N, C-alpha and C positions, 0 to 999 in steps of 0.2 A: 443715473438715480439707480441704487441699490435695488434690487428687485423686490425686496420686504418691504422696504418705501414706499414704492411706486404702488405695490399691491395695495398697500392699503391709507396711503393718500387717493388713490385715483379710486377708490372701488365704494359704493353705498349698498350693494345686496348681493348676503349672502347664503349661496341655498345648503344645506348640512346632513349631508349623505351619514347617515347613523346617530341624526341627533334620539336623544334619548328622556322622555320624560321622570327622571331621577337626579332630583338637585343634588347627588353627593356626588355625581359621576364626572368624568371632563368631557364627556360627550352630550353635556346638559348645560356644565359651571361654565366652559369658553362660550358655544354661542349668547347663553346669561349675558357673558362682559360684554361680546360684542355688542349687541344690542342695547344696551346700557350708555355702549360707546358711538349711537347713530349708525348703527348700522341695522340696515333689513335685513332680519333673518328670515330663512323658508326652510320650515323643517322637512326633511325626507326620512321616510322609515315607512316601512309599510304596516309593522305591528301599529304605528299612531293613527295610520289613515284616517281621515276626518274626523281626527280630534283635534284641537285646540291644544298645542304647546307652544310658551312662551305670548301668549295669544294670539298664535298666529294658525291657518290650518296647514295641516302635514298633508304631504302628498305621499303617494305610493311611491312612484318613480321621480326621476329629476325631471324626466321628458314633458310629466302634466302639468309643471310648474310652465307660465304662457306670460310672467314677464319677466324680461333682460336680466339676467343674473350678469353679476360681475366677477363674482370667487364662487367658485363651488370647494367648498372646505367637506373632505373624508375625515370620518371615524369608522373605516372598516378595516378589516386585519388585510394585512399585503394580498393575499391570496383572491381575493374580490374585487382588485382595482383595475386588471385589466375587461372585465364583463362591467364596472361601473365608466373605466374610460369609455368603453363603444356606446355607453346610452348616455355621456354626455355630447359625445358627438353626433348623436342624435336631436339635440334640442333644436329647436326653432331657431333660437339665436344663439351661437356659441357666448361661453363666460370668454375672458380674458386670460383667466388665471384658475387653475387648477390647486389648492391646498390640500398634502398628504400629512395629515398632523404627525405630533411626535410620537415617535415608534413605528411610522409606517412608512414602507417605501415599495416602491416596485418600477423595476429602472423599464423595462415593458411598455407597464401602462404609460410611464411619465414619455416614452417615445411616442408611441402612438397619438398622443393629446399633442405633444411640441410641433409632431410632423402635421398638424392641422394649425398652426402657428399659436398655439396656445402656452401658456408660459407655464411651467410648473415647481411649487416648491415642495419637497419630500423632509420626511422627520423633523418638524420644525412648527412650534405649539404658538399657533396666529394669536391668541393671546398675549404668549412671554413675548412677542416680536413686536404686538402693540404697546406693551407698556415699558418699552425701550425707546420708544419715539417720543 
């Protein structure tokens, strides 16, 4: 099975690092779309901590989420991905997948995650891929 199809068909929960509370930007539009298609969204952005976004409580850091997360979707600049990869590895329950959005890639961060058995997609938009299914 293609990795994209595997992720989208086998996942129900998505933590979104870098989710914004601005309807005009992809870091809002993409999670909104995914939520409307049945995925549970967990907003992660320290600027939004304690606020509701997309009707969900926001988190400062991904490790604060206690529910099982299938996918961590990242909307951050590539230079932050190594630190996010290390944060993800500190989660109580590791996600199966990490998705770096379109224009975002960092091979070193991907390697860190893959070494722990997490499958990684880089430089692709999860919403665009979902529309192809």
